[in-house]
Backbone as XML, in Angstrom:
<?xml version="1.0"?>
<chain id="A" units="angstrom">
  <residue number="1" name="UNK">
    <atom name="N" x="-105.390" y="78.671" z="82.103"/>
    <atom name="CA" x="-106.477" y="79.653" z="83.088"/>
    <atom name="C" x="-107.916" y="80.255" z="82.233"/>
  </residue>
  <residue number="2" name="UNK">
    <atom name="N" x="-109.265" y="79.111" z="82.163"/>
    <atom name="CA" x="-109.921" y="80.410" z="81.297"/>
    <atom name="C" x="-110.510" y="81.572" z="82.256"/>
  </residue>
  <residue number="3" name="UNK">
    <atom name="N" x="-110.084" y="82.700" z="80.847"/>
    <atom name="CA" x="-110.628" y="84.237" z="81.322"/>
    <atom name="C" x="-112.249" y="84.520" z="81.208"/>
  </residue>
  <residue number="4" name="UNK">
    <atom name="N" x="-112.572" y="84.370" z="79.807"/>
    <atom name="CA" x="-113.827" y="84.644" z="79.287"/>
    <atom name="C" x="-114.726" y="83.573" z="79.351"/>
  </residue>
  <residue number="5" name="UNK">
    <atom name="N" x="-115.569" y="83.558" z="79.729"/>
    <atom name="CA" x="-117.060" y="82.462" z="80.097"/>
    <atom name="C" x="-117.469" y="82.005" z="78.736"/>
  </residue>
  <residue number="6" name="UNK">
    <atom name="N" x="-117.574" y="80.651" z="78.312"/>
    <atom name="CA" x="-117.322" y="80.782" z="76.761"/>
    <atom name="C" x="-118.519" y="79.816" z="77.139"/>
  </residue>
  <residue number="7" name="UNK">
    <atom name="N" x="-119.716" y="79.941" z="77.665"/>
    <atom name="CA" x="-120.471" y="79.551" z="78.641"/>
    <atom name="C" x="-121.422" y="80.598" z="77.619"/>
  </residue>
  <residue number="8" name="UNK">
    <atom name="N" x="-122.017" y="81.696" z="76.979"/>
    <atom name="CA" x="-123.154" y="82.052" z="76.190"/>
    <atom name="C" x="-121.810" y="82.803" z="75.370"/>
  </residue>
  <residue number="9" name="UNK">
    <atom name="N" x="-122.775" y="84.121" z="75.069"/>
    <atom name="CA" x="-123.133" y="85.410" z="73.793"/>
    <atom name="C" x="-121.124" y="84.535" z="73.032"/>
  </residue>
  <residue number="10" name="UNK">
    <atom name="N" x="-121.238" y="83.593" z="72.319"/>
    <atom name="CA" x="-119.408" y="83.177" z="71.336"/>
    <atom name="C" x="-120.816" y="84.216" z="70.138"/>
  </residue>
  <residue number="11" name="UNK">
    <atom name="N" x="-119.436" y="84.372" z="69.543"/>
    <atom name="CA" x="-118.775" y="84.530" z="68.267"/>
    <atom name="C" x="-119.648" y="84.179" z="67.113"/>
  </residue>
  <residue number="12" name="UNK">
    <atom name="N" x="-118.294" y="82.961" z="66.852"/>
    <atom name="CA" x="-118.686" y="81.851" z="65.871"/>
    <atom name="C" x="-117.833" y="80.665" z="66.626"/>
  </residue>
  <residue number="13" name="UNK">
    <atom name="N" x="-118.304" y="79.304" z="65.209"/>
    <atom name="CA" x="-117.531" y="78.754" z="65.861"/>
    <atom name="C" x="-117.591" y="77.885" z="63.969"/>
  </residue>
  <residue number="14" name="UNK">
    <atom name="N" x="-115.999" y="77.311" z="64.910"/>
    <atom name="CA" x="-115.565" y="77.227" z="63.442"/>
    <atom name="C" x="-114.707" y="75.311" z="63.477"/>
  </residue>
  <residue number="15" name="UNK">
    <atom name="N" x="-115.607" y="74.483" z="62.830"/>
    <atom name="CA" x="-115.174" y="72.871" z="62.502"/>
    <atom name="C" x="-114.504" y="72.635" z="61.889"/>
  </residue>
  <residue number="16" name="UNK">
    <atom name="N" x="-112.402" y="72.221" z="61.796"/>
    <atom name="CA" x="-112.449" y="71.948" z="61.617"/>
    <atom name="C" x="-110.702" y="71.172" z="61.880"/>
  </residue>
  <residue number="17" name="UNK">
    <atom name="N" x="-110.944" y="69.840" z="61.328"/>
    <atom name="CA" x="-109.985" y="69.213" z="61.163"/>
    <atom name="C" x="-110.128" y="68.509" z="63.050"/>
  </residue>
  <residue number="18" name="UNK">
    <atom name="N" x="-109.432" y="68.332" z="63.021"/>
    <atom name="CA" x="-109.895" y="67.905" z="65.160"/>
    <atom name="C" x="-111.045" y="67.805" z="65.784"/>
  </residue>
  <residue number="19" name="UNK">
    <atom name="N" x="-111.716" y="69.037" z="65.559"/>
    <atom name="CA" x="-111.744" y="69.613" z="67.453"/>
    <atom name="C" x="-112.713" y="70.737" z="66.148"/>
  </residue>
  <residue number="20" name="UNK">
    <atom name="N" x="-113.127" y="71.890" z="66.589"/>
    <atom name="CA" x="-114.243" y="73.016" z="67.268"/>
    <atom name="C" x="-113.379" y="73.803" z="67.466"/>
  </residue>
  <residue number="21" name="UNK">
    <atom name="N" x="-112.741" y="75.164" z="66.744"/>
    <atom name="CA" x="-112.399" y="76.560" z="67.865"/>
    <atom name="C" x="-113.617" y="77.156" z="67.996"/>
  </residue>
  <residue number="22" name="UNK">
    <atom name="N" x="-113.830" y="77.273" z="69.085"/>
    <atom name="CA" x="-114.881" y="77.759" z="69.475"/>
    <atom name="C" x="-114.330" y="79.896" z="70.135"/>
  </residue>
  <residue number="23" name="UNK">
    <atom name="N" x="-114.723" y="81.205" z="69.810"/>
    <atom name="CA" x="-114.647" y="82.290" z="69.476"/>
    <atom name="C" x="-115.392" y="83.154" z="70.262"/>
  </residue>
  <residue number="24" name="UNK">
    <atom name="N" x="-114.444" y="84.130" z="71.607"/>
    <atom name="CA" x="-115.624" y="85.015" z="71.111"/>
    <atom name="C" x="-114.740" y="85.863" z="72.033"/>
  </residue>
  <residue number="25" name="UNK">
    <atom name="N" x="-115.017" y="87.399" z="71.866"/>
    <atom name="CA" x="-114.286" y="88.590" z="71.650"/>
    <atom name="C" x="-113.123" y="88.578" z="70.917"/>
  </residue>
  <residue number="26" name="UNK">
    <atom name="N" x="-111.663" y="88.668" z="71.934"/>
    <atom name="CA" x="-110.323" y="88.331" z="70.879"/>
    <atom name="C" x="-109.574" y="87.370" z="71.617"/>
  </residue>
  <residue number="27" name="UNK">
    <atom name="N" x="-110.901" y="86.430" z="72.553"/>
    <atom name="CA" x="-110.301" y="84.687" z="72.981"/>
    <atom name="C" x="-110.269" y="83.633" z="72.127"/>
  </residue>
  <residue number="28" name="UNK">
    <atom name="N" x="-110.367" y="82.771" z="71.672"/>
    <atom name="CA" x="-110.618" y="81.378" z="71.267"/>
    <atom name="C" x="-110.130" y="79.707" z="71.822"/>
  </residue>
  <residue number="29" name="UNK">
    <atom name="N" x="-110.235" y="78.822" z="71.929"/>
    <atom name="CA" x="-110.104" y="78.195" z="72.273"/>
    <atom name="C" x="-110.479" y="76.759" z="71.507"/>
  </residue>
  <residue number="30" name="UNK">
    <atom name="N" x="-110.001" y="75.022" z="71.567"/>
    <atom name="CA" x="-110.544" y="74.181" z="70.995"/>
    <atom name="C" x="-110.735" y="73.321" z="71.870"/>
  </residue>
  <residue number="31" name="UNK">
    <atom name="N" x="-111.373" y="72.752" z="71.892"/>
    <atom name="CA" x="-111.481" y="71.035" z="71.677"/>
    <atom name="C" x="-111.903" y="70.920" z="70.865"/>
  </residue>
  <residue number="32" name="UNK">
    <atom name="N" x="-111.468" y="69.001" z="70.940"/>
    <atom name="CA" x="-112.086" y="67.801" z="70.903"/>
    <atom name="C" x="-113.186" y="67.747" z="70.028"/>
  </residue>
  <residue number="33" name="UNK">
    <atom name="N" x="-113.565" y="66.662" z="68.909"/>
    <atom name="CA" x="-114.490" y="66.239" z="68.084"/>
    <atom name="C" x="-116.220" y="66.925" z="69.273"/>
  </residue>
  <residue number="34" name="UNK">
    <atom name="N" x="-115.971" y="65.341" z="70.215"/>
    <atom name="CA" x="-116.922" y="65.342" z="70.895"/>
    <atom name="C" x="-117.385" y="66.603" z="71.526"/>
  </residue>
  <residue number="35" name="UNK">
    <atom name="N" x="-116.634" y="67.733" z="71.549"/>
    <atom name="CA" x="-116.666" y="68.619" z="73.118"/>
    <atom name="C" x="-116.062" y="69.069" z="74.181"/>
  </residue>
  <residue number="36" name="UNK">
    <atom name="N" x="-115.727" y="67.571" z="75.011"/>
    <atom name="CA" x="-116.261" y="67.901" z="75.860"/>
    <atom name="C" x="-114.423" y="67.337" z="76.852"/>
  </residue>
  <residue number="37" name="UNK">
    <atom name="N" x="-113.100" y="68.413" z="75.197"/>
    <atom name="CA" x="-111.659" y="68.550" z="75.683"/>
    <atom name="C" x="-111.475" y="69.442" z="74.923"/>
  </residue>
  <residue number="38" name="UNK">
    <atom name="N" x="-109.831" y="69.879" z="76.037"/>
    <atom name="CA" x="-109.968" y="71.147" z="75.515"/>
    <atom name="C" x="-108.904" y="70.663" z="75.214"/>
  </residue>
  <residue number="39" name="UNK">
    <atom name="N" x="-108.083" y="70.949" z="73.991"/>
    <atom name="CA" x="-106.977" y="70.494" z="72.787"/>
    <atom name="C" x="-106.582" y="71.238" z="72.421"/>
  </residue>
  <residue number="40" name="UNK">
    <atom name="N" x="-107.113" y="72.678" z="73.092"/>
    <atom name="CA" x="-106.339" y="74.328" z="72.978"/>
    <atom name="C" x="-106.466" y="74.743" z="74.386"/>
  </residue>
  <residue number="41" name="UNK">
    <atom name="N" x="-106.137" y="75.622" z="75.224"/>
    <atom name="CA" x="-107.446" y="76.259" z="76.241"/>
    <atom name="C" x="-106.689" y="77.390" z="75.275"/>
  </residue>
  <residue number="42" name="UNK">
    <atom name="N" x="-108.015" y="78.239" z="76.353"/>
    <atom name="CA" x="-108.267" y="79.582" z="76.049"/>
    <atom name="C" x="-106.323" y="80.808" z="75.181"/>
  </residue>
  <residue number="43" name="UNK">
    <atom name="N" x="-106.060" y="81.403" z="74.409"/>
    <atom name="CA" x="-106.210" y="81.833" z="74.113"/>
    <atom name="C" x="-106.080" y="83.132" z="72.837"/>
  </residue>
  <residue number="44" name="UNK">
    <atom name="N" x="-105.432" y="84.215" z="72.963"/>
    <atom name="CA" x="-105.686" y="85.440" z="72.063"/>
    <atom name="C" x="-105.577" y="84.886" z="70.253"/>
  </residue>
  <residue number="45" name="UNK">
    <atom name="N" x="-106.625" y="85.233" z="69.846"/>
    <atom name="CA" x="-107.272" y="84.535" z="68.331"/>
    <atom name="C" x="-105.608" y="84.633" z="67.437"/>
  </residue>
  <residue number="46" name="UNK">
    <atom name="N" x="-104.762" y="85.993" z="68.082"/>
    <atom name="CA" x="-103.186" y="86.445" z="67.249"/>
    <atom name="C" x="-102.387" y="85.772" z="68.218"/>
  </residue>
  <residue number="47" name="UNK">
    <atom name="N" x="-102.340" y="85.010" z="68.445"/>
    <atom name="CA" x="-101.577" y="84.344" z="69.248"/>
    <atom name="C" x="-101.010" y="82.920" z="68.456"/>
  </residue>
  <residue number="48" name="UNK">
    <atom name="N" x="-99.737" y="83.285" z="68.685"/>
    <atom name="CA" x="-98.829" y="82.077" z="67.625"/>
    <atom name="C" x="-100.020" y="80.885" z="68.710"/>
  </residue>
  <residue number="49" name="UNK">
    <atom name="N" x="-99.958" y="79.890" z="66.717"/>
    <atom name="CA" x="-99.889" y="78.422" z="66.783"/>
    <atom name="C" x="-101.783" y="78.979" z="66.746"/>
  </residue>
  <residue number="50" name="UNK">
    <atom name="N" x="-102.083" y="80.216" z="66.801"/>
    <atom name="CA" x="-103.776" y="80.772" z="65.804"/>
    <atom name="C" x="-103.500" y="81.447" z="64.867"/>
  </residue>
  <residue number="51" name="UNK">
    <atom name="N" x="-103.847" y="82.718" z="65.029"/>
    <atom name="CA" x="-103.909" y="83.751" z="63.889"/>
    <atom name="C" x="-102.901" y="84.586" z="64.341"/>
  </residue>
  <residue number="52" name="UNK">
    <atom name="N" x="-102.278" y="85.352" z="64.324"/>
    <atom name="CA" x="-101.266" y="86.354" z="64.283"/>
    <atom name="C" x="-100.754" y="87.335" z="63.071"/>
  </residue>
  <residue number="53" name="UNK">
    <atom name="N" x="-101.139" y="86.626" z="62.287"/>
    <atom name="CA" x="-101.400" y="87.479" z="60.902"/>
    <atom name="C" x="-103.220" y="88.549" z="61.272"/>
  </residue>
  <residue number="54" name="UNK">
    <atom name="N" x="-103.564" y="88.386" z="62.251"/>
    <atom name="CA" x="-104.373" y="89.406" z="62.619"/>
    <atom name="C" x="-104.082" y="90.377" z="63.778"/>
  </residue>
  <residue number="55" name="UNK">
    <atom name="N" x="-103.150" y="90.455" z="64.668"/>
    <atom name="CA" x="-102.889" y="92.120" z="64.460"/>
    <atom name="C" x="-102.566" y="93.075" z="64.488"/>
  </residue>
  <residue number="56" name="UNK">
    <atom name="N" x="-103.262" y="93.808" z="65.571"/>
    <atom name="CA" x="-103.525" y="95.055" z="63.914"/>
    <atom name="C" x="-104.992" y="95.063" z="63.192"/>
  </residue>
  <residue number="57" name="UNK">
    <atom name="N" x="-105.504" y="93.933" z="62.574"/>
    <atom name="CA" x="-106.080" y="94.271" z="62.618"/>
    <atom name="C" x="-108.052" y="94.494" z="62.797"/>
  </residue>
  <residue number="58" name="UNK">
    <atom name="N" x="-109.066" y="94.941" z="62.137"/>
    <atom name="CA" x="-109.975" y="94.374" z="63.067"/>
    <atom name="C" x="-111.503" y="93.533" z="63.260"/>
  </residue>
  <residue number="59" name="UNK">
    <atom name="N" x="-110.612" y="92.058" z="62.479"/>
    <atom name="CA" x="-110.642" y="91.405" z="62.941"/>
    <atom name="C" x="-109.701" y="90.684" z="64.080"/>
  </residue>
  <residue number="60" name="UNK">
    <atom name="N" x="-109.502" y="90.934" z="64.735"/>
    <atom name="CA" x="-108.672" y="89.877" z="65.876"/>
    <atom name="C" x="-109.743" y="90.233" z="66.523"/>
  </residue>
  <residue number="61" name="UNK">
    <atom name="N" x="-110.788" y="90.409" z="66.643"/>
    <atom name="CA" x="-111.079" y="90.737" z="68.030"/>
    <atom name="C" x="-113.136" y="90.620" z="66.777"/>
  </residue>
  <residue number="62" name="UNK">
    <atom name="N" x="-114.333" y="89.534" z="67.866"/>
    <atom name="CA" x="-115.623" y="89.581" z="67.880"/>
    <atom name="C" x="-115.725" y="89.743" z="65.915"/>
  </residue>
  <residue number="63" name="UNK">
    <atom name="N" x="-115.827" y="88.557" z="65.667"/>
    <atom name="CA" x="-115.780" y="87.528" z="64.872"/>
    <atom name="C" x="-116.991" y="87.396" z="64.484"/>
  </residue>
  <residue number="64" name="UNK">
    <atom name="N" x="-117.691" y="87.562" z="63.418"/>
    <atom name="CA" x="-119.325" y="87.128" z="62.391"/>
    <atom name="C" x="-119.041" y="85.636" z="62.624"/>
  </residue>
  <residue number="65" name="UNK">
    <atom name="N" x="-117.579" y="85.320" z="62.104"/>
    <atom name="CA" x="-117.738" y="84.562" z="61.193"/>
    <atom name="C" x="-116.207" y="83.914" z="61.531"/>
  </residue>
  <residue number="66" name="UNK">
    <atom name="N" x="-116.314" y="82.768" z="60.213"/>
    <atom name="CA" x="-115.004" y="82.424" z="60.114"/>
    <atom name="C" x="-115.117" y="81.122" z="59.460"/>
  </residue>
  <residue number="67" name="UNK">
    <atom name="N" x="-114.742" y="80.536" z="58.365"/>
    <atom name="CA" x="-114.900" y="79.607" z="56.948"/>
    <atom name="C" x="-113.306" y="78.642" z="56.816"/>
  </residue>
  <residue number="68" name="UNK">
    <atom name="N" x="-112.598" y="77.787" z="56.610"/>
    <atom name="CA" x="-111.988" y="77.189" z="56.457"/>
    <atom name="C" x="-111.835" y="76.505" z="54.249"/>
  </residue>
  <residue number="69" name="UNK">
    <atom name="N" x="-111.550" y="77.007" z="54.089"/>
    <atom name="CA" x="-110.876" y="76.555" z="52.304"/>
    <atom name="C" x="-110.591" y="75.733" z="52.559"/>
  </residue>
  <residue number="70" name="UNK">
    <atom name="N" x="-111.197" y="73.915" z="52.474"/>
    <atom name="CA" x="-110.109" y="73.187" z="51.733"/>
    <atom name="C" x="-109.064" y="72.764" z="50.952"/>
  </residue>
  <residue number="71" name="UNK">
    <atom name="N" x="-110.324" y="73.968" z="49.441"/>
    <atom name="CA" x="-109.589" y="74.302" z="47.815"/>
    <atom name="C" x="-108.531" y="74.641" z="48.620"/>
  </residue>
  <residue number="72" name="UNK">
    <atom name="N" x="-108.103" y="75.916" z="49.062"/>
    <atom name="CA" x="-106.794" y="76.767" z="48.504"/>
    <atom name="C" x="-106.141" y="76.487" z="50.626"/>
  </residue>
  <residue number="73" name="UNK">
    <atom name="N" x="-107.045" y="76.907" z="51.749"/>
    <atom name="CA" x="-105.799" y="75.598" z="52.623"/>
    <atom name="C" x="-106.517" y="77.506" z="53.299"/>
  </residue>
  <residue number="74" name="UNK">
    <atom name="N" x="-107.080" y="78.315" z="52.936"/>
    <atom name="CA" x="-107.150" y="79.463" z="54.149"/>
    <atom name="C" x="-108.703" y="79.895" z="54.450"/>
  </residue>
  <residue number="75" name="UNK">
    <atom name="N" x="-108.242" y="80.484" z="56.079"/>
    <atom name="CA" x="-109.247" y="81.277" z="56.311"/>
    <atom name="C" x="-109.755" y="81.648" z="56.613"/>
  </residue>
  <residue number="76" name="UNK">
    <atom name="N" x="-111.226" y="81.950" z="55.855"/>
    <atom name="CA" x="-111.270" y="83.174" z="55.794"/>
    <atom name="C" x="-112.373" y="83.821" z="56.964"/>
  </residue>
  <residue number="77" name="UNK">
    <atom name="N" x="-112.129" y="85.769" z="56.913"/>
    <atom name="CA" x="-112.367" y="85.688" z="58.693"/>
    <atom name="C" x="-113.663" y="87.314" z="58.335"/>
  </residue>
  <residue number="78" name="UNK">
    <atom name="N" x="-115.103" y="86.600" z="58.452"/>
    <atom name="CA" x="-116.536" y="87.863" z="58.395"/>
    <atom name="C" x="-116.089" y="88.302" z="59.639"/>
  </residue>
  <residue number="79" name="UNK">
    <atom name="N" x="-116.586" y="89.543" z="59.347"/>
    <atom name="CA" x="-117.010" y="90.818" z="59.792"/>
    <atom name="C" x="-117.873" y="91.781" z="60.072"/>
  </residue>
  <residue number="80" name="UNK">
    <atom name="N" x="-119.077" y="92.087" z="59.551"/>
    <atom name="CA" x="-119.649" y="93.403" z="59.598"/>
    <atom name="C" x="-119.600" y="93.623" z="58.267"/>
  </residue>
  <residue number="81" name="UNK">
    <atom name="N" x="-119.961" y="93.001" z="56.991"/>
    <atom name="CA" x="-120.058" y="93.108" z="55.561"/>
    <atom name="C" x="-118.204" y="92.332" z="54.921"/>
  </residue>
  <residue number="82" name="UNK">
    <atom name="N" x="-117.456" y="92.490" z="55.607"/>
    <atom name="CA" x="-116.065" y="92.171" z="54.735"/>
    <atom name="C" x="-115.730" y="91.197" z="55.747"/>
  </residue>
  <residue number="83" name="UNK">
    <atom name="N" x="-114.487" y="90.352" z="54.866"/>
    <atom name="CA" x="-114.135" y="89.224" z="54.391"/>
    <atom name="C" x="-112.046" y="89.487" z="54.341"/>
  </residue>
  <residue number="84" name="UNK">
    <atom name="N" x="-111.345" y="89.627" z="55.060"/>
    <atom name="CA" x="-109.826" y="89.031" z="55.334"/>
    <atom name="C" x="-109.825" y="86.908" z="54.829"/>
  </residue>
  <residue number="85" name="UNK">
    <atom name="N" x="-108.715" y="86.713" z="54.713"/>
    <atom name="CA" x="-107.621" y="86.115" z="54.492"/>
    <atom name="C" x="-106.752" y="85.331" z="55.219"/>
  </residue>
  <residue number="86" name="UNK">
    <atom name="N" x="-106.186" y="84.675" z="55.455"/>
    <atom name="CA" x="-105.733" y="84.158" z="55.606"/>
    <atom name="C" x="-104.437" y="82.629" z="55.545"/>
  </residue>
  <residue number="87" name="UNK">
    <atom name="N" x="-103.424" y="82.520" z="55.979"/>
    <atom name="CA" x="-103.027" y="81.185" z="55.162"/>
    <atom name="C" x="-102.962" y="80.678" z="56.879"/>
  </residue>
  <residue number="88" name="UNK">
    <atom name="N" x="-102.921" y="78.503" z="55.928"/>
    <atom name="CA" x="-103.373" y="77.533" z="56.517"/>
    <atom name="C" x="-102.854" y="77.760" z="58.044"/>
  </residue>
  <residue number="89" name="UNK">
    <atom name="N" x="-101.480" y="78.511" z="58.315"/>
    <atom name="CA" x="-100.550" y="78.362" z="59.299"/>
    <atom name="C" x="-100.757" y="80.082" z="60.227"/>
  </residue>
  <residue number="90" name="UNK">
    <atom name="N" x="-101.674" y="80.482" z="59.181"/>
    <atom name="CA" x="-102.378" y="81.733" z="60.540"/>
    <atom name="C" x="-101.321" y="83.123" z="59.921"/>
  </residue>
  <residue number="91" name="UNK">
    <atom name="N" x="-99.296" y="82.975" z="59.951"/>
    <atom name="CA" x="-99.263" y="83.217" z="59.328"/>
    <atom name="C" x="-99.590" y="84.926" z="58.649"/>
  </residue>
  <residue number="92" name="UNK">
    <atom name="N" x="-100.255" y="84.923" z="57.813"/>
    <atom name="CA" x="-99.981" y="85.791" z="56.657"/>
    <atom name="C" x="-101.538" y="85.889" z="56.165"/>
  </residue>
  <residue number="93" name="UNK">
    <atom name="N" x="-101.597" y="87.331" z="56.016"/>
    <atom name="CA" x="-102.517" y="87.252" z="55.462"/>
    <atom name="C" x="-101.907" y="87.471" z="53.651"/>
  </residue>
  <residue number="94" name="UNK">
    <atom name="N" x="-103.760" y="86.417" z="52.762"/>
    <atom name="CA" x="-103.430" y="86.036" z="51.608"/>
    <atom name="C" x="-104.741" y="86.585" z="50.801"/>
  </residue>
  <residue number="95" name="UNK">
    <atom name="N" x="-105.766" y="87.805" z="51.469"/>
    <atom name="CA" x="-106.429" y="88.234" z="51.152"/>
    <atom name="C" x="-106.922" y="89.454" z="52.265"/>
  </residue>
  <residue number="96" name="UNK">
    <atom name="N" x="-106.466" y="90.988" z="51.144"/>
    <atom name="CA" x="-106.565" y="91.856" z="52.076"/>
    <atom name="C" x="-108.104" y="92.001" z="52.535"/>
  </residue>
  <residue number="97" name="UNK">
    <atom name="N" x="-108.397" y="93.067" z="53.164"/>
    <atom name="CA" x="-110.115" y="93.137" z="53.547"/>
    <atom name="C" x="-110.672" y="94.225" z="52.802"/>
  </residue>
  <residue number="98" name="UNK">
    <atom name="N" x="-111.745" y="93.153" z="52.082"/>
    <atom name="CA" x="-112.722" y="93.409" z="50.567"/>
    <atom name="C" x="-113.930" y="93.147" z="51.542"/>
  </residue>
  <residue number="99" name="UNK">
    <atom name="N" x="-115.085" y="93.326" z="50.995"/>
    <atom name="CA" x="-116.500" y="93.804" z="51.346"/>
    <atom name="C" x="-116.851" y="91.835" z="50.407"/>
  </residue>
  <residue number="100" name="UNK">
    <atom name="N" x="-117.476" y="91.895" z="51.116"/>
    <atom name="CA" x="-118.460" y="89.450" z="51.007"/>
    <atom name="C" x="-118.819" y="90.418" z="49.762"/>
  </residue>
  <residue number="101" name="UNK">
    <atom name="N" x="-120.041" y="91.034" z="49.736"/>
    <atom name="CA" x="-120.062" y="90.957" z="48.683"/>
    <atom name="C" x="-120.634" y="92.377" z="48.530"/>
  </residue>
  <residue number="102" name="UNK">
    <atom name="N" x="-119.668" y="92.181" z="46.459"/>
    <atom name="CA" x="-119.629" y="93.974" z="45.743"/>
    <atom name="C" x="-118.489" y="94.372" z="45.742"/>
  </residue>
  <residue number="103" name="UNK">
    <atom name="N" x="-117.187" y="93.554" z="46.174"/>
    <atom name="CA" x="-116.662" y="94.171" z="47.262"/>
    <atom name="C" x="-115.203" y="93.200" z="46.016"/>
  </residue>
  <residue number="104" name="UNK">
    <atom name="N" x="-115.734" y="91.788" z="45.806"/>
    <atom name="CA" x="-114.334" y="90.903" z="44.828"/>
    <atom name="C" x="-114.576" y="89.443" z="46.121"/>
  </residue>
  <residue number="105" name="UNK">
    <atom name="N" x="-114.770" y="89.419" z="47.771"/>
    <atom name="CA" x="-114.979" y="88.527" z="48.654"/>
    <atom name="C" x="-115.721" y="87.452" z="48.001"/>
  </residue>
  <residue number="106" name="UNK">
    <atom name="N" x="-116.862" y="87.181" z="47.571"/>
    <atom name="CA" x="-117.460" y="86.654" z="47.203"/>
    <atom name="C" x="-118.088" y="87.468" z="45.706"/>
  </residue>
  <residue number="107" name="UNK">
    <atom name="N" x="-117.621" y="86.939" z="44.458"/>
    <atom name="CA" x="-118.179" y="87.182" z="43.177"/>
    <atom name="C" x="-119.617" y="86.996" z="42.757"/>
  </residue>
  <residue number="108" name="UNK">
    <atom name="N" x="-119.828" y="85.897" z="43.436"/>
    <atom name="CA" x="-121.071" y="85.546" z="43.351"/>
    <atom name="C" x="-122.074" y="86.325" z="43.360"/>
  </residue>
  <residue number="109" name="UNK">
    <atom name="N" x="-121.647" y="86.954" z="44.587"/>
    <atom name="CA" x="-123.413" y="87.943" z="45.122"/>
    <atom name="C" x="-123.546" y="89.227" z="44.873"/>
  </residue>
  <residue number="110" name="UNK">
    <atom name="N" x="-122.843" y="89.173" z="43.883"/>
    <atom name="CA" x="-122.501" y="90.778" z="43.305"/>
    <atom name="C" x="-124.316" y="90.111" z="41.651"/>
  </residue>
  <residue number="111" name="UNK">
    <atom name="N" x="-124.850" y="90.721" z="42.397"/>
    <atom name="CA" x="-126.052" y="90.906" z="41.644"/>
    <atom name="C" x="-127.006" y="92.340" z="41.770"/>
  </residue>
</chain>
């Protein structure tokens, strides 16, 4: 049963694999590529099968963006000028919180 209203005020969307993860507040869900079927009904961002490593961090809700690296297999979570990365299975923090620019997140932005 969906408790968040995912019809407006979405925080961010991530296209990865066979669908779209949609994030709002501390919840997320996944649709197929057509966007017409739920593959994962609404769960906490920190739930098993999502990104449990984010539990207890400020990245557990209200995200500004998220990116997946095909090269490393990491998920990068962005919020308020900072970033953190988890393993592909979401169970481990692989890069601790740092500033996106000027803090080592994306060194190419340090100009």
